[in-house]
LUMTOR-903671 format. One record per residue (C-alpha): x negated, y negated, z negated. Coordinates in nm, 3 decimals. Layout:
N
X|Y|Z .
...
***
This chain:
199
-25.785|5.233|-17.620 .
-25.814|5.354|-17.966 .
-25.522|5.595|-17.943 .
-25.529|5.980|-17.889 .
-25.272|6.250|-17.781 .
-25.370|6.627|-17.880 .
-25.050|6.816|-17.952 .
-24.829|6.914|-18.051 .
-24.983|6.931|-18.403 .
-24.814|6.936|-18.710 .
-25.060|7.007|-19.040 .
-24.986|6.923|-19.431 .
-25.240|6.919|-19.649 .
-25.230|6.920|-20.024 .
-25.500|6.775|-20.258 .
-25.750|6.997|-20.344 .
-25.711|7.211|-20.047 .
-25.982|7.338|-19.815 .
-25.881|7.398|-19.436 .
-26.036|7.447|-19.112 .
-25.960|7.344|-18.743 .
-26.110|7.580|-18.494 .
-26.094|7.602|-18.125 .
-26.328|7.663|-17.798 .
-26.542|7.340|-17.694 .
-26.321|7.058|-17.518 .
-26.007|7.161|-17.708 .
-25.942|6.826|-17.887 .
-26.095|6.922|-18.222 .
-26.317|6.641|-18.280 .
-26.026|6.425|-18.157 .
-25.841|6.543|-18.405 .
-26.112|6.483|-18.645 .
-26.132|6.096|-18.544 .
-25.741|6.081|-18.611 .
-25.773|6.258|-18.942 .
-26.032|5.972|-19.027 .
-25.843|5.684|-18.879 .
-26.087|5.631|-18.602 .
-25.825|5.694|-18.343 .
-25.423|5.618|-18.372 .
-25.193|5.877|-18.243 .
-24.984|5.791|-17.921 .
-24.694|5.980|-18.056 .
-24.620|6.089|-18.419 .
-24.820|5.980|-18.723 .
-25.102|6.067|-18.954 .
-24.986|6.027|-19.315 .
-25.214|5.989|-19.630 .
-25.058|5.970|-19.961 .
-24.712|5.948|-19.776 .
-24.823|5.604|-19.604 .
-24.913|5.587|-19.203 .
-25.280|5.557|-19.167 .
-25.191|5.258|-18.946 .
-25.077|5.056|-19.261 .
-25.434|5.109|-19.406 .
-25.696|4.873|-19.358 .
-26.000|4.963|-19.223 .
-26.204|4.891|-19.531 .
-25.952|5.128|-19.712 .
-25.988|5.391|-19.481 .
-26.358|5.374|-19.485 .
-26.317|5.427|-19.893 .
-26.085|5.697|-19.886 .
-26.208|5.903|-19.623 .
-26.553|6.042|-19.529 .
-26.680|6.193|-19.175 .
-26.986|6.426|-19.183 .
-27.081|6.431|-18.850 .
-27.318|6.674|-18.623 .
-27.573|6.403|-18.646 .
-27.591|6.235|-18.947 .
-27.688|5.864|-18.987 .
-28.056|5.870|-19.183 .
-28.209|5.503|-19.218 .
-28.580|5.443|-19.175 .
-28.615|5.374|-19.567 .
-28.596|5.565|-19.893 .
-28.422|5.892|-19.983 .
-28.264|5.658|-20.264 .
-28.159|5.371|-20.074 .
-28.002|5.652|-19.807 .
-27.806|5.789|-20.133 .
-27.700|5.478|-20.272 .
-27.502|5.365|-19.948 .
-27.243|5.594|-20.120 .
-27.234|5.455|-20.444 .
-27.452|5.138|-20.526 .
-27.454|5.148|-20.861 .
-27.548|5.511|-20.888 .
-27.827|5.590|-21.149 .
-28.109|5.801|-21.101 .
-27.988|6.067|-21.298 .
-27.648|6.098|-21.111 .
-27.912|6.063|-20.776 .
-28.062|6.354|-20.906 .
-27.742|6.535|-21.009 .
-27.612|6.517|-20.685 .
-27.916|6.628|-20.524 .
-27.903|6.966|-20.705 .
-27.533|6.995|-20.646 .
-27.635|6.986|-20.261 .
-27.952|7.180|-20.299 .
-28.225|6.938|-20.239 .
-28.351|6.871|-20.610 .
-28.636|7.086|-20.572 .
-28.730|7.001|-20.209 .
-28.776|6.610|-20.333 .
-28.915|6.655|-20.672 .
-29.202|6.838|-20.478 .
-29.242|6.530|-20.244 .
-29.232|6.150|-20.344 .
-28.898|6.221|-20.544 .
-28.626|5.934|-20.475 .
-28.898|5.735|-20.303 .
-28.977|5.971|-20.063 .
-28.951|5.807|-19.721 .
-28.745|5.946|-19.490 .
-28.861|5.773|-19.156 .
-28.730|5.676|-18.842 .
-28.378|5.865|-18.774 .
-28.482|6.125|-19.054 .
-28.782|6.256|-18.904 .
-28.943|6.330|-19.195 .
-28.674|6.559|-19.274 .
-28.508|6.906|-19.134 .
-28.167|6.866|-18.983 .
-28.039|7.103|-19.260 .
-28.161|6.873|-19.487 .
-28.022|6.564|-19.336 .
-27.671|6.699|-19.356 .
-27.728|6.787|-19.715 .
-27.843|6.402|-19.767 .
-27.525|6.318|-19.587 .
-27.281|6.540|-19.799 .
-27.471|6.404|-20.099 .
-27.420|6.029|-20.014 .
-27.011|6.160|-19.961 .
-27.017|6.282|-20.279 .
-27.158|5.997|-20.462 .
-26.875|5.797|-20.279 .
-26.630|6.053|-20.402 .
-26.374|6.041|-20.090 .
-26.054|6.179|-20.130 .
-26.082|6.327|-19.803 .
-26.395|6.509|-19.644 .
-26.415|6.582|-19.312 .
-26.695|6.830|-19.176 .
-26.701|6.802|-18.787 .
-26.972|7.076|-18.644 .
-27.204|6.996|-18.942 .
-27.451|7.262|-18.867 .
-27.467|7.218|-18.490 .
-27.787|7.089|-18.490 .
-27.999|7.382|-18.712 .
-28.089|7.740|-18.657 .
-27.846|7.994|-18.706 .
-28.008|8.131|-19.023 .
-27.983|7.755|-19.156 .
-27.652|7.721|-19.002 .
-27.517|8.021|-19.236 .
-27.646|7.893|-19.554 .
-27.522|7.547|-19.501 .
-27.177|7.659|-19.435 .
-27.200|7.881|-19.752 .
-27.306|7.578|-19.968 .
-27.051|7.351|-19.791 .
-26.753|7.580|-19.828 .
-26.883|7.637|-20.239 .
-26.882|7.272|-20.312 .
-26.532|7.221|-20.132 .
-26.384|7.490|-20.336 .
-26.500|7.350|-20.654 .
-26.339|7.020|-20.541 .
-26.020|7.018|-20.758 .
-25.864|6.673|-20.594 .
-26.054|6.639|-20.279 .
-25.911|6.758|-19.960 .
-26.194|6.897|-19.725 .
-26.152|7.003|-19.369 .
-26.376|7.175|-19.156 .
-26.402|7.185|-18.777 .
-26.623|7.437|-18.588 .
-26.574|7.687|-18.283 .
-26.816|7.940|-18.426 .
-26.698|8.037|-18.783 .
-26.454|8.324|-18.916 .
-26.285|8.089|-19.182 .
-26.004|8.309|-19.181 .
-26.226|8.576|-19.277 .
-26.343|8.369|-19.586 .
-25.972|8.341|-19.669 .
-25.977|7.955|-19.558 .
-25.636|7.837|-19.397 .
-25.714|7.795|-19.010 .
-25.530|7.576|-18.742 .
-25.639|7.692|-18.438 .
-25.593|7.471|-18.118 .
***
C-alpha cells in the first residue's frame, strides 16, 4: 500500500555526514532505505528532510534531492555518454570525464571508445563493478544532497567489493554538504569510524 513499518527507529543525520545502517538479511534495511528515499511512507512517525516532512515533497522534488544506488543499477542499451547525462543533461564532455576519473573509470573508457562506448543491453558490456561506478558517476553529476548506497556490491566478487567500498567511502568523506548513507549486512563500518545504526 506504499507504506512501511520498521521500528522503533530514531535517526538524525546532519548535512555532510556519512552513516551506515547494518543488520541481517530481512531485518528491514532496504525498507528503511526506501523510506529515506521517499519510495515508501511510514505508517507511524515521520521522515523529515530539511525539517519538512517528506510527505509534503512532490515526487519530482524528491527525485531531484535523493539519489538511490541499488544492488543492480539500471544501465541502458546506449552509449556511456547517454547513460551519464541522465544525471545532468547539460554536462560537458570535460565534466563527464572529470566524474569518470572521480569514480575510477577514466582510464577504463579512454582505452575503449571513450564516451561513445556502447554499454549493451542491461550493461552487458561492463562488469558489475563498472556498472556501479557508472551509476555513482550519474548520481554525482545529478548532485543529489542525499545519496543512499543499498548493498551496492552485492553482485561483485569480494576483492572488487572491497575496492568499491573503499572508493565509495572516500568519495562520501570528501562530500562537504552531501549526506551519504551506506547499507550493508557484512561491512565493519564502525571499524572505519563510520557511525552505525544496527537493526
